[in-house]
C-alpha positions in Angstrom: -11.3 10.8 -0.1 -9.8 10.7 3.3 -7.3 13.2 3.4 -4.4 10.6 3.4 -1.2 11.3 1.9 -1.5 7.4 1.0 -3.8 5.3 -1.3 -6.4 4.4 1.1 -8.7 1.3 1.4 -11.4 3.3 2.9 -12.6 5.4 -0.5 -11.4 6.4 -3.4 -8.3 7.9 -4.3 -6.7 10.6 -6.7 -3.7 10.3 -8.5 -2.2 12.6 -11.4 -0.3 10.7 -14.2 2.4 13.3 -15.4 3.6 13.0 -18.8 6.3 15.4 -19.6 4.6 19.2 -18.8 1.2 17.4 -18.6 -1.1 15.4 -16.7 -4.1 13.8 -16.5 -6.1 13.4 -13.0 -7.6 9.8 -12.1 -9.5 8.1 -9.7 -8.6 4.7 -7.9 -10.3 2.5 -5.7 -8.8 -0.3 -3.6 -10.9 -2.9 -6.0 -9.5 -1.9 -9.4 -6.2 -3.6 -7.7 -8.7 -6.6 -6.8 -8.5 -5.4 -2.8 -11.3 -5.2 -0.7 -12.1 -1.9 1.3 -11.6 -1.5 5.3 -12.1 1.6 7.2 -9.2 3.7 8.2 -9.1 2.5 11.5 -8.4 -1.0 10.6 -4.3 0.4 9.7 -4.0 2.6 12.5 -1.2 2.7 14.0 0.0 3.4 17.6 3.5 3.9 19.5 6.4 2.5 18.2 6.1 -0.8 20.0 2.6 -1.3 18.6 3.7 -0.5 15.1 7.1 -2.7 15.4 4.3 -5.8 16.1 2.0 -4.8 13.1 5.3 -5.0 11.3 6.5 -8.2 12.6 3.3 -9.6 11.9 2.8 -8.5 8.3 6.4 -10.1 7.4 5.0 -13.2 9.4 2.6 -13.5 6.6 -0.8 -11.8 8.3 -3.1 -11.4 6.1 -4.8 -7.8 7.2 -6.1 -4.6 6.1 -2.6 -3.7 7.2 -1.1 -5.7 4.7 -3.7 -5.0 1.9 -3.0 -1.0 2.6 0.9 -2.3 2.1 0.4 -4.2 -1.1 -1.7 -1.1 -2.5 0.7 1.8 -2.0 3.7 -0.6 -3.0 1.8 -1.4 -6.3 1.6 2.1 -6.5 5.7 2.5 -6.5 5.7 -0.1 -8.7 3.3 2.2 -11.1 5.7 4.8 -10.7 8.8 2.6 -11.5 6.6 1.4 -14.7 6.6 -2.0 -13.4 3.7 -4.4 -14.3 0.8 -4.2 -16.8 -2.1 -3.4 -14.5 -2.9 -2.8 -10.6 -3.4 -6.6 -9.8 -0.7 -7.6 -11.3 1.4 -5.1 -9.3 -0.4 -5.8 -6.4 0.9 -9.9 -6.9 4.5 -8.4 -7.1 4.5 -6.5 -4.1 3.1 -9.6 -2.3 5.7 -12.0 -3.5 8.5 -9.9 -2.3 6.5 -10.0 1.3 5.3 -13.8 0.7 8.9 -14.7 -0.3 10.9 -13.6 2.6 12.6 -10.6 0.7 10.8 -8.0 2.6 11.6 -9.2 5.6 15.4 -9.9 4.9 15.9 -6.4 3.4 14.4 -4.7 6.8 16.9 -7.1 8.8 20.0 -6.1 6.7 19.2 -2.3 7.0 18.5 -2.7 11.0 22.3 -4.6 10.5 23.6 -1.9 9.0 22.1 1.0 11.4 23.4 -0.7 14.2 
């Protein structure tokens, strides 16, 4: 509904479940994943310094709409990969990757490889 190319916390989202040569359209709200709605401005980025600081806070465990948006979209990727039984379980899987430090460690490895 928001014209975004990612799942939004601000409103309904449309998705297509593709099987073989057919598809079924469906609607998904963040509440279906156990997440609270939030306005788009709550996750709006800015310059590289601002965005890097937001990412650091996320990886350091800050609870925010930004974190919920990341969890919602990570849950979507897990859905595409066939992981998890439902949206709340996929959100929990994504939260575990953040909370365990796994996501922070992976980013650090990518940075090391790039330098």
